[in-house]
C-alpha positions as CSV (number, residue, x, y, z in Angstrom):
1,M,0.0,0.0,0.0
2,S,1.3,3.4,-1.0
3,K,1.6,6.3,1.4
4,Y,0.1,8.6,-1.3
5,D,-2.9,8.2,-3.5
6,V,-1.3,10.2,-6.4
7,L,1.8,12.1,-7.2
8,F,1.3,15.4,-9.0
9,V,4.5,16.7,-10.7
10,P,4.2,20.0,-12.6
11,G,6.9,20.7,-15.1
12,Q,9.7,18.4,-13.8
13,V,10.2,16.0,-16.7
14,D,13.4,14.6,-15.3
15,I,11.7,13.7,-12.0
16,V,8.8,12.0,-13.7
17,A,11.1,10.1,-16.0
18,G,13.1,8.7,-13.1
19,L,10.3,8.0,-10.6
20,K,10.0,4.3,-9.6
21,T,6.7,3.9,-7.9
22,D,3.4,2.1,-8.1
23,T,1.6,5.3,-7.1
24,P,-0.2,6.9,-10.1
25,I,1.7,9.9,-11.4
26,I,0.1,13.0,-13.0
27,Y,2.7,14.9,-15.0
28,Y,1.7,18.5,-15.8
29,T,3.5,20.6,-18.5
30,D,2.9,23.4,-20.9
31,G,5.0,22.2,-23.8
32,T,7.1,19.4,-25.4
33,V,10.6,19.3,-26.8
34,P,9.4,19.1,-30.4
35,L,7.3,22.3,-29.9
36,M,10.0,24.2,-28.0
37,V,13.0,23.6,-30.2
38,N,13.4,26.5,-32.6
39,Y,10.4,28.2,-31.1
40,Y,11.6,29.1,-27.6
41,W,14.8,27.1,-27.4
42,F,17.6,27.8,-29.9
43,G,21.1,26.5,-30.5
44,F,20.6,22.9,-29.2
45,T,22.7,20.2,-30.9
46,K,20.9,17.2,-32.5
47,K,22.3,15.0,-29.7
48,A,20.9,17.3,-27.0
49,I,17.5,17.3,-28.6
50,K,17.5,13.5,-29.0
51,E,18.5,13.1,-25.3
52,A,15.8,15.6,-24.2
53,E,13.2,13.7,-26.3
54,L,14.3,10.4,-24.7
55,V,13.8,11.8,-21.2
56,E,10.5,13.3,-22.2
57,Q,9.4,10.0,-23.7
58,R,10.3,8.2,-20.4
59,A,8.3,10.7,-18.4
60,I,5.2,10.4,-20.6
61,D,5.5,6.6,-20.5
62,N,6.0,6.6,-16.7
63,A,3.1,8.9,-16.0
64,S,-0.4,7.6,-15.5
65,Y,-1.8,10.8,-16.8
66,V,-0.3,13.8,-18.7
67,W,-2.0,17.1,-18.1
68,L,-1.3,20.0,-20.5
69,S,-2.0,23.7,-20.5
70,S,-2.9,23.9,-24.2
71,K,-4.4,21.8,-27.0
72,W,-1.2,22.6,-28.9
73,A,0.9,20.7,-26.3
74,A,-1.7,17.9,-25.8
75,D,-1.7,17.2,-29.5
76,S,2.1,17.0,-29.5
77,V,2.2,14.5,-26.6
78,I,-0.2,12.3,-28.6
79,K,1.4,12.7,-32.0
80,D,5.1,13.0,-31.2
81,Y,5.2,10.6,-28.2
82,H,2.3,8.2,-29.1
83,A,0.6,8.7,-25.8
84,D,-2.8,7.1,-25.2
85,P,-5.3,10.0,-25.8
86,D,-7.3,8.7,-22.8
87,Q,-4.4,9.5,-20.6
88,V,-3.9,13.0,-21.9
89,S,-6.0,15.9,-20.6
90,L,-6.2,19.6,-21.2
91,F,-6.1,21.8,-18.1
92,P,-5.4,25.4,-19.3
93,F,-4.2,28.2,-17.0
94,V,-7.5,30.0,-16.9
95,V,-9.4,31.4,-14.0
96,G,-12.6,29.6,-13.4
97,N,-16.1,31.0,-13.2
98,N,-16.7,29.7,-9.7
99,D,-17.5,32.5,-7.2
100,E,-15.2,30.9,-4.6
101,Q,-12.3,31.2,-7.0
102,K,-12.8,34.9,-7.7
103,I,-10.7,37.6,-6.1
104,H,-12.8,40.1,-4.3
105,V,-11.5,43.6,-4.3
106,A,-11.6,45.1,-0.8
107,K,-11.3,48.7,-1.8
108,Y,-11.5,50.4,-5.2
109,D,-10.8,54.1,-5.4
110,G,-11.7,54.6,-9.1
111,Q,-8.3,54.7,-10.8
112,T,-7.9,52.8,-14.1
113,L,-6.7,49.3,-13.6
114,K,-4.1,48.5,-16.3
115,V,-3.7,44.9,-17.3
116,M,-0.8,44.0,-19.5
117,F,-0.9,41.1,-22.0
118,S,2.5,40.1,-23.4
119,G,2.8,37.4,-26.0
120,V,3.4,36.7,-29.7
121,D,0.9,34.0,-30.4
122,W,-2.6,35.5,-29.6
123,E,-4.5,32.2,-29.8
124,R,-2.0,30.0,-27.9
125,K,-1.3,32.6,-25.2
126,G,-5.1,33.1,-24.6
127,G,-5.4,36.7,-25.7
128,Q,-9.2,36.5,-25.8
129,Y,-9.3,35.5,-22.1
130,A,-7.5,38.7,-21.3
131,V,-9.9,40.8,-23.3
132,D,-12.9,39.0,-21.7
133,A,-11.4,39.5,-18.2
134,V,-11.0,43.3,-18.7
135,E,-14.5,43.6,-20.2
136,T,-15.9,41.8,-17.2
137,L,-14.0,44.1,-14.8
138,N,-15.5,47.1,-16.7
139,Q,-19.0,45.6,-16.5
140,R,-18.6,45.2,-12.8
141,G,-17.6,48.9,-12.4
142,I,-13.9,48.5,-12.2
143,K,-12.5,50.9,-14.8
144,S,-9.9,48.8,-16.7
145,E,-7.8,48.7,-19.8
146,L,-5.8,46.0,-21.5
147,L,-2.4,47.0,-22.8
148,I,-1.1,44.5,-25.4
149,T,2.4,44.1,-26.5
150,G,4.0,41.4,-28.7
151,I,1.1,40.9,-31.1
152,R,1.9,42.0,-34.6
153,E,-1.7,41.9,-35.8
154,L,-4.7,41.8,-33.4
155,P,-8.0,40.1,-34.5
156,E,-10.4,42.7,-36.0
157,A,-13.0,42.2,-33.3
158,V,-10.4,43.1,-30.6
159,K,-8.9,46.2,-32.4
160,S,-12.2,48.2,-32.1
161,K,-12.6,47.7,-28.4
162,K,-12.3,50.9,-26.3
163,C,-10.7,49.1,-23.4
164,V,-7.9,47.7,-25.5
165,K,-4.6,49.5,-26.4
166,N,-2.2,47.7,-28.7
167,L,1.4,48.8,-27.9
168,G,2.8,46.8,-30.8
169,F,5.5,44.2,-31.2
170,L,8.8,44.6,-29.2
171,N,11.7,42.4,-29.7
172,K,13.0,41.7,-26.2
173,N,16.2,40.2,-27.6
174,E,17.3,43.6,-28.8
175,P,18.5,46.1,-26.1
176,E,16.2,48.9,-27.3
177,G,13.2,46.6,-27.5
178,L,13.9,45.2,-24.0
179,K,14.2,48.7,-22.6
180,K,10.8,49.8,-24.1
181,Y,9.2,46.5,-22.9
182,L,10.5,47.0,-19.3
183,A,9.4,50.7,-19.3
184,R,5.9,49.7,-20.4
185,S,5.7,46.9,-17.8
186,Q,6.7,49.4,-15.1
187,S,4.1,51.9,-16.2
188,V,1.4,49.2,-15.7
189,A,2.7,48.2,-12.2
190,P,1.0,50.1,-9.3
191,A,3.2,52.6,-7.5
192,D,4.5,51.6,-4.1
């Protein structure tokens, strides 16, 4: 008999790959090696990629369930690692609609709440969730605006919204782009 009913391991592929237990393992991640190489990860040798894929394959094979934060990643686990679709589930990083999960503001003095969305891939990063959240805040009487950076072309339906300001694409890998990005991030943060 195991001391635990289940082991939940978020983002630690190496741990999941090496665990030796009869206890069911839930492995949670937001991406796979095939998706990350040349998308977020650059300069890896073929040998390093092959080794990373072997570790990831061991982790997926060792896990009882693989939970992923996007359909993009879930599809990769099934296609690239031949995981059983019944053991792959989608659990996105999204706030639920349950009243118990909502943050209740103790005091609101009327200033505009600025929410910053930063990402290059509107769909994958959940841009519409950010728009919906800011619109909900405005409907509830909390004056809010969504500042967007990183998106080259916003969906037409989003461009026309009064609560949305597109600050444009900034390349954080270039010193000037990083400087502007940090300045914009600081302008969103509340003053101490």
